[in-house]
Structures are given as structure tokens and as C-alpha cells.
C-alpha positions, 0 to 999 in steps of 0.5 A, a space after each residue: 256564759 261569757 261573750 268575747 267580741 273580736 276587736 276587728 268587726 264590721 265593715 272593712 274600709 273597701 266595703 264601707 267605701 263601696 256602700 257609701 258610694 252607692 248611697 251617694 249615687 242613689 241620692 244624686 240620681 233622678 233615674 234608676 241606679 244599678 249594680 251588677 249582682 250584689 254590691 257586697 256579699 251581705 244580703 241584708 245590706 243589699 236589701 237596704 240599698 235596694 230600699 234606698 234606690 240601688 237595684 241589682 241585675 245580672 241580665 244585660 237587658 236589665 242594665 239601663 238607667 242613670 248610673 251604674 255602680 261597680 261592685 267592691 269586687 270589680 266587674 267584667 269589662 263587657 258589662 262595664 262597656 254595656 253600661 257606658 253604651 247605654 249612657 249610664 254614669 259609671 261609679 267605680 266602687 271597686 276596692 283599691 286593694 282589688 285594683 292593686 292586686 289586678 294591676 300586679 297580676 297584669 304586670 307579672 303576665 307582661 313580664 312572662 311569668 306563668 301566673 298562678 292565683 290562689 282563689 275561689 272559682 267563680 268569685 267576681 274578683 277571679 272572673 274579672 281577672 280571668 276575663 283580661 288574662 285568659 290562659 295567662 292565668 291559672 286559678 287554683 283553690 286548693 293544694 290538690 289543684 296546685 299539684 295538678 298544674 304543670 309548672 314551667 319556667 318562671 312562676 308568679 304566684 299571688 292570691 285573691 284578696 279574701 283568701 285564707 292566709 294558711 291556704 296561700 302559704 301551703 300552696 306557695 310552699 308547694 310551688 317553691 320546690 317545683 318552680 325553677 324561679 318563683 316570684 311571690 306577691 302577697 295580695 291578701 287584703 290586710 283587713 282580712 288577714 288581721 281578722 284571720 290572725 285574730 281568729 287564730 288567737 280567739 279559738 284558743 280562748 273559747 268553747 264555741 265561735 259565732 261568725 257573723 256574715 253573709 253565707 256567700 261571703 268568701 272572707 266570712 267563710 274563711 273565718 268559719 273554716 278556721 274555727 272548725 280547723 281548730 276543732 272549735 264548734 263554729 257557727 256561721 250565721 247571717 242574722 240573730 234569728 239563726 242562733 239556737 239556744 241549744 248550741 250554747 248549753 254548757 258553753 262557758 265562753 263564746 267568741 264572736 267575729 264578723 266578716 268584712 261586709 257585715 254591718 254594725 247593726 247586725 253585729 249589735 243585734 247578734 250580741 243582744 240575742 247572745 246576751 239574752 240566751 246566755 244571761 251574759 255581758 259581752 267583753 272585748 277580746 284581749 289585744 295582742 
């Protein structure tokens, strides 16, 4: 069995920055360091951070200590204000790409556009946006949801940074024929888009695809969906123990990709396990 490894693997820049900032905060602190929920959507990294002194809570009465690290996706203002009121030092690890997307959304709303954002309901990035803009923004996840939106006047459309490029394209195309004026801002994260584009190429070369990343990771889920959309047998795993040798019976080429919050050490473990299963060597995917 040949193992073809995608070029773009491991942490993206925003995730790497957030993890390093959290680690730095823990090293410098003399008291508790907290995040609101997981810093990134990878349970194994979160566990390691906890061992290094970065704890998480989702209860305001549990948020008290020396430092508060804002996750890569941002945090609700009410939580941030609570941390400040408790005298906690705020370490803002929000991804710059997310910050830019939110700033553009606020600008569109101020300019009077009916704002429609393609995103996941309940994702922290969307929750914080909705908190600020309220009824000025409508979140849609699917084309069917976009069809149900009552379009009026001039419409501004943008995306959660970790959304599917193809899903965004379809919804934009639909709105283009309904709106009198449409302003489209591409707020998809380039690091996420390049992985989706690489997945489009990789699925043409392999018999099966293994996507490594947190089961709660939006961008990892997108890669999994993309593989299945192309009718390629696709497995979404977090850790190598999830790999079943029976999956690869008769498979000649397997592709391996990772989400943007998957650490290198887990990827290495997955590749070693696949090599054991398939008595194979891993090779890098061709760059195009």
C-alpha cells in the first residue's frame, strides 16, 4: 500500500500562535490560567495544555485566576468582561484572520448591508459575531437555509473562516440572482482553502482518504465531507488507535490529510501506524 501525504499538514499559523501564547501565559503565571472552552478544536492538544497549566471552563463562576487566554476563535464579550472584572490578565490569542473577518462584517453592517454569513450555527466564531450584530446578521449553513432568507435591498455576504469553499460558492451564486445589489467578501482562511484545494486533487489519486483531526473541528470535517462527496472512502480520525486494518484491505493508495489544529506528533503517529498496517512507506503528494 502506498501512503500519499498531503503537502499542507499540521498547525496553521493562527493555531500555532494560539498554542504558543497559551503556553507562554502558563509559564509566566504564578496562578491559574484559563481558557473559555477549548483553545483549539483538538482534544489531545487541549489535554497537553492542561498538563502545562492551561485549564478550561465554560462556567463564569469557574473563571477566576491570574490570566485568561482568548481562544483562536475569539470569545463573547460578556465572558471577556467577566475575566477583566476579576482582575485577570487577558492574553488575546484570537486568530488574526478571524479578527479581520469580524471587522469586515461590522463594516458591512454599518454601511447598511443586509449581512448574510455562511457558517456553522453554534461555532464560537459565529456566536461572537451574532453577539455583536444581533439581528443585523443572518447565519446560514446550507443552500436550503439561504433559500429561506428573505432578501431585501443590498446584500453583503461573507463566510466563517473555516467554511467549505464550494458551499460558499453555491450560496453566493444563489444570492447573486436574488439580490438587487450583492457585495461578496471572501473571508475564508487561506490556510483552510489551500487544504480543500489540495484535497480536490488528492482524491483523484487515491482509493481511500484518512483525515486526521479533532472530531469537533470544523475545517477537518470539511475535508472529510469533500472526500466523501467525491465518492472516495474517507475516514476521519483523531488518533492512530482509531485506524482499523480492515479498512485498507485491497487499498493500493491511501491519502493522508490533516485539519489545521492537528499537531505534528499525532500525524507522525498516524503515519507510523499506517506503515505498519500496509507494510508501506509514506511519500509526499505531488505539488501542483
